[in-house]
N, C-alpha and C positions, 0 to 999 in steps of 0.2 A: 331420594325420599327425605324429607326433613323430619324433625323431631315430632312435630304436631301429626304429620301424616303417619309416621310410625306409630305413634300412640293410638291414633285413630283406627289404624289397621289392627292393632291388638285388641282394642275394644270391640270391633266388628268381629273378629274371630271369637272372642269371648261370647258375645251375643249369639253369634251363629252356632256355636258348639252346644248352646242351650236351647236352640230353636225359639229364641224371643223376638226375632224379627217381625214375626206377625203381630206382636203387641206394640212395636215401636213406631207408631204413626206420629205425625207432628203434633196433634193435640196432646196426646198421652206423654210424649217426651217433654213438651213444654210444661205440662202440669207436674211431671216428676222433677223437673228442673226447678220450679218454683217451690215445691215442697222441700227439696234438699236445701235450697237457699234459705228457706225458713228455718230449717233445723240448724243451719249454720248460724244464723242470726240468734237463734234461742241460746246458743253457747255464750254469747255475750250479754244477754239480757240481764239487767240490774247488777252488772259487775263492771269493774274496771277491765280494760283490754288485757292487761298482763294477768288477770285472775282466771281468764278462761283456760280450760284444759286443752293444752296444745295438741295432744294426740287425737282428742275428739275433733278438734278444728281441722287438723289434717285429714281426718276421715271424711268429714262433711264436705270440705273443699274439693277432695278427690271426687266425690259423688257429684258435686256441682259441675266440675269440669267434664266428667264422663258424659253426663246427660247433654251438656252443651255440645260436645263434640259429636255425640250420636245424633242430635238434633240437626246440627250442620250438615252431617253427611246424609241425613234423611232428606233434608230440604234441597240439597244440591242434586241429589238423584231425581227428585220430583221435578225440579226445575229443568233438568235435561231432557225429560220426556217430550 
C-alpha cells in the first residue's frame, strides 16, 4: 500500500467511524472541496504570501486534500459498479 492509499484508508476509517458515508456523495464532496479551497484562498486574500498564517494554511490544505481523496475514492467506487 502506498502513502496515498494509506492516507485514504485512514480517512475512510475516520469517516466510517462517524457514519458519514451516507453524506459523502460526489456532489456534496465536490462542494465541500470547493468550499475548503475557497477558505484556503481567503487566507492569502489581500496579503503577501509570506504574511499568511502558516498553521491555518496547513489546516485548510489538509481539508482540501481530505475531500479530494474522499471524492476520488467515492468516484472510483461508483465507476466500478
